[in-house]
N, C-alpha and C positions, 0 to 999 in steps of 0.2 A: 234830539235830533238824530234820524236817521243818515247812516253815513251812504256819501252819494259819491259821483263822479262830477267833479266840478265842470272840470275840461278837458281836453281828447289833443293831443297834438305829436306834430310829424315833423322831422327835417330829411331833406334828402340826402346830407351827407352828415357825418358823424363831426363832432366838435363844434357843432353850431345851436345856438336856441334854436328850439323847437318850436312851429306855428300852430295855434289851436284852429281845427276843422271842425264841421259841423257832426262827423260820423267818423270812425274807426272800422275797419275790418279785422280782425284776430283770425289767424289761422295757428289751428292746432301743431304745433312742434315750430313753430317760425316768428310768429309776433304779428305786429300791427304790416300791412301787406301797405308797402311803399314808402318804409320807414329803414332808415340808416343803420339802425342797433339789433332789425330783426335776421333772424337765422336760427340754424341749429345749434341753438348754444343757452346756457341757463339764466344770461341777461335779455329775454328778449325785448322785454318792456320795462319801463322803470315807472316810478310811482314818486310824487310827493305830495305830504300834505299843502293845503292853503293855508293851513296854522303855521307852516313851517316858511312859508312865502311871508307871510306877516309880522314874522319875528326878523326879516329882514328889509320889510317896508318897515319898523320901527326904528331900523338902524340907520335908517332915512336914504334907505336904497330903491329907485324906482325901478321896480320889477313885477314881473305880472307871469299870469300861466305859461308853460314852456321855456322861460329864461335859466331854466336850471337844467334843459334840456330832459325835462320829465316827457313821457307819454301820456301819464294820468296825472292831472292833479284831483287830488279827492278831498272831502271834506269829512269830517265828524270822527273818524278812524286815527288811531294814535300808530302810525303806521312804524314806529323801529320799533313796538313793545308784541308785533307778530312774530311768534316763531318760524323759523325756517320748516319750510311741508304746511303753514298753513293754508287754507285753501280761500279763494275768495268767489264767491258766484255773484258775476255782474249781469244781468240780464240775461242770456241764454249763456253768457262765456263764463270759461272756470279757468283760473288762473292759481298757480302754486306760487309761493313766495319762496325763491332760493339764496338772495343772498339781502343782507340788512345791511347800506352804507356801502361805501365803495375808497380806494385809496384814490387821492387827488394826484398824481402823478405831477402834473403840473398847473401850478395856481394860476385860476379862474381869474377874469378882469371882477367879476363879482369877488372875489377872494381877495384881491388889490384893494379895491374900493374901499371896502366894510372891513377886515380884517380878519372876514371869517365866510364861510359857507355852510348851508344848513346842510343841500344834497351827501355829503360826503358820511355824514354822521345818523340824517335822519331820511334818505333817499332809500328806497326800497325795488328791488328786483324780481321780476318773474318771469314764470313762463305761461304760456301757454297749452291748459289742455284738453279743454274743449272751445271750438272754434264761435265765430256769431259777430255781431255789430256792438258796438259800445257809441253813447252820444251821452253828453252833458245831463245829469239830473239821473238818469239810471243808480240806482239801489244796491251797496255795499252788503253781499250777508257774508258773513265771517263763519266757513264750517270749518272744521277737523282739529 
């Protein structure tokens, strides 16, 4: 199966689940237009694999795309194994992986329900090198 985008998600505020939308606009050096996490830093957008969300579903949680505050839900790519600096060509956009996982400062509701959360270990972060639009179904090509 070719790697692809399953969902694109945004939120107006940090610290909340993101809502799936039909498409998002990525701005170079900024991230997703209209998303709370966009800005001039190394974590302009976040990615989490559908396979990781499925692990949490197998633990009995009712979770879906965006519930881990990820911007892009992917399928068919082992995100945590990507090296820092790897580039992802998705449609007309180009992303660069800048961070694998993150420190979870406060235990989220998902952690309290399941005793675990996949985002700190399996989520990845990227910055936007080339702008454009992303939609579910867009293919992901790993380069570099």
